[in-house]
N, C-alpha and C positions, 0 to 999 in steps of 0.2 A: 408631647414629645416622648412619652413612654411609648405611644403607639408607633412613633418613627423607628425606635430601637427594636420593638418586637417585629416589626416589618421588615427590618435590615437584618436582624437575626434570622428570621425565617427564610429570607433569600439567601442568606449565607449557607445555612444548614440545607438547603434545598441544592443549592450549586455545588457544595461539598458531595451531597450524596448522588447528584446526578454525574460528578467527575468519578467518584467511586464506581458506580455502575458502568460507566463507558470504559474505565480502564480494567475493571474486571472482566469485561466482554473481550478487550483487545488481548489480556493475557491468556483467558480461555481459548480464544482463537489461536493464538501463536502456540499453546500447548497441543491442542487437538490436532492441528495441521503440523506439529513437529516441526516447525518452519526453521528453527536456529539448529538443531541438531542435524537437520538434513542439509542446511547450507554448508554446515562445518565439514560434513562428510564428503559433498561434492566438490568443496574446495581443498579436501584432504588437510584440513586445519583442525583437527580434533582438539589439539592442545591450546588452540587459540579461540576456541568458542565463547571464551568470557569476552573477547573483542566484540563478536557478533552482540552477543547480550548487552554488553555496555552501549554499543551503537543504537541499539533500539530502544534502550531506556533512555539514553542521553537525548536522543533526537525527539522522542514524546516529551520530555521535560522541557527542552529548549524551544521547541515549538509551540507548547502549551503557554509559556511564560511569553513567547513573541506574540501569540494572539491575545493574551490577556493584557500587556503592557502595550499593544498596538504598535509593534516595531514596524518601521518603514526603512525598506532598503531602497535607495534610489541609484538602480544600476540601469545601464541601457538595454532596451529590449531586445537588442540582436545578441546579447550575452545572456540575459534570464532566460528568454523563452526556450532556448534550445536546452539550456542546463536544467531547468526545472522539468520541463518535457522529458528529458533523459531520466531523472530520477524518479519522477512519476510513472514512467513506463517500466522501470526496472522493478519498482515496488508492486505495481499492479502485474506485471508478468510474473515475479516471483511468488506472489498470492495465489495466482491462477495455477502456475505449475504445481504449487503445494495442494491446492484445491483437487488438481486432477490426478495427483499422484495417490493422495490419501484415498480418494473414490475409485481408483484403478479405472479410470474412465477411458483411456487409450487402449489398453489391451483389450477391454471387453468390446470396444467399438470395432477395433480391428479384427478380432476374433468374429464378430457376428456379420461384419461385413466382408468377411473373407479377404482381409487386406493385411494379414500378418507378414506377408513378404514385403510389403509397401511401408512398414510402421514408420522407418525414416523418412520417406518422402510424406507421408502423412503429417509427422511433426512438423518439417520444413513448410508444407503447406499452410498449416495453422498458424507458424510464426510469421509467414510471409504476408498472410491474410490479415492478421492483428497489425503488422507494421504498416501495410498499406491503407488499412481502414483508418489507424491513428493519423497517419500523415495526411490523408484526406481529410478527416475530420479537423484537424489542426490547421491545415494549411488552406481549407476552402470554406469550410462551414463556419469555423470562428472569426473569419474576415468578413462573412456575409452578415451577419449580425453587427458589424461595427457602428453602422449609421445611427443606431437607435438611441 
């Protein structure tokens, strides 16, 4: 009986430590990439940056509880797939844009390849390539594995 309590206590401490580590890594990533202040700057919403911060924290807390408590949402696929795909795409796109901006990849790439005059076209090509690849993966490859 005491062994069961010790095992449960160990698992609880291990889970808490893991969550603390992952949460700290996410916060460090957001701070290093300067994602929230940059988003407020792009949206011209300096005074409302608390809303962006609250949205990130609330989303993390809500979905952590949803995963922990195994929430089930029974919505039709035609509604959920485009909605989830859109939000996932926004998240990945913003994270990728933040990484690109922090590392100054585009200006360096444009200068090295002598494409400075075509920087807008380069960005559009990258966006269209990302969207096309994502749609192809989502609409073709995802449905190919459906029979397994």
